[in-house]
Residue, then its C-alpha position, 0 to 999 in steps of 0.5 A: m509541477y506536482l508528480p501525478l498519482v498512478v492507478g493501474v486498471d485492467g477492466s475488472e471490477p476490483s480495478l475500477r474500485a481501485v480507481d475510486w480509492a486512487a481518485d480520493e487519494a489524489a484529491l487529498h494530496a492535490v495532485p493529478l491522477l494518471v490512469v494506466f492500462g498495460t496490455l499486449w492485446e487490443r481486446y479484454e482478455g480476462a474473465a467477466p469485465a466490470r459491469e460499468l463497461e456495459k459490454p461483453s468481454t469479446d467487444t471490450t477494447a482497451d479504449d473502453i477500459i481506460e475511458a470508463a476508468a477516467r469517467r469514474a474518477r472524474r465523476r467522483h472528483p469533478d475538479l481532479v485532473v485525470t489523464t490516461e495512458t494505454a501502454p502496449d506492454e505487460a501491466e507490471h512493466a507499464l506501471v513500474c515505468a509510469g512510477r518513475n515520474a509519479s508520487m505513488i502507484i495504486v494497485g488492487s491486490r487482485g485483478r481480472s483473474g478472479i482469484a480470491d482476495r486473500l491471494l496477492g496477484s502477480v502484478s501487485r507483487t511485482v510492482a510493489a517489489a520494483s517500483d521507484c516510488p511508494v506503492v499502495v496495494l489495496r488489501g482488505n475491503h476495496d470499498n474503504r475509501v480514503l475520504e470516507g474512512r478517516n477514522g482509521r489510524i495509520v500504522v507504520g512498521v518501525g524496524e530498520v527503516s529510513a526516514s522516507v517510511l516515517r515521513l510518508a506515514f506522518t504525511e498521510a496521517r496529517l492529511r487524514q487527521v488521524p494518529v500514527a501507531a508506530v509499531r516495533a516488533w521484538r523477540c527474545p531468542a528462545h535459548e535465552t529463555i531456557d538457558h539464561p541464569l536469570p528468570a525467563v521474564e528478565p531477558a524478555r524485559l531487556y529485549e522489550e526495553r531495547a525495542a522501546r529505546e530503538l522506537e523512541a530513537a526512530l521517532e525523534g524527529a516526529p512532527s508535533d502536529v501528528a499524534v504518535r502512539r508507540h507500541t512495542v509488541e512481542g512477536p515476529a514483525r510478519a505476524v505483528l504488523p498484519a494484526a495491527s492492521a485490523e483497525a487501521g486505515l493504512l499500513v506503511i512498511g519499507r522495502r530495502t531491496q530493489g526488485r525483491l520483497g523481504r519476508v516481512a513485506h511479503a507476509v504483510l501484503h498477503r495478510s493485511a486487513c487494510p491497504v498497505v503502502v510499500v515505500p522503497e528505502r533510500t540507502 
């Protein structure tokens, strides 16, 4: 049996738009969708609930939220298998637990707090750092649906990555019928451009060539049915990857440490212009 895709909801408008994205993704992968609402309270505790709930916050219950999300997913994909789970727990813990038997978790970058979209919410940050399965954080325009936005390429950050990061990028590209842009950031240490006896361009060229070799080695097993475009870009990865996301449909990065986001992942999740997939790397 295929593992379900999990989407977290909290009754906010952005979280219900995330259900659309998750339903598209589940349909694309032909897997069930599990809608999860983690709450310690029976009634909605946020700001104004989504219009679809059609109730003031004082009258909105956990059942109202989870049922509205499930209806929305089924309307979008009538043949999709949709189940729900309301957990009497903090949202972060409920989603991480659900992810232990899931193929992927989808979360919005912000929720019912109403904070500006450029800020990363605590739930999405915690789940991306702790999950055992890949986590999609819906940065950028939440209305950029999976099935309606197939022209956007898949960008994958290639550093010290494991095969699982590239494998996910290739799978998503194949399903969407789009190319993969494999990006390897590189930098020339400042002291080598100042003190090195060769002209400054020479050490920079050597570092760029080394980055190109490392990128080629990482892509050695790339599938033949996916178009792969190689990019070596000068600069720190935490700046290069968000810049590459501007014309992408999805940005895929790795996470090496359980329970913690590295500097690159942290910066990408805050600054990406498109949804980001954080893939836990197996060591």
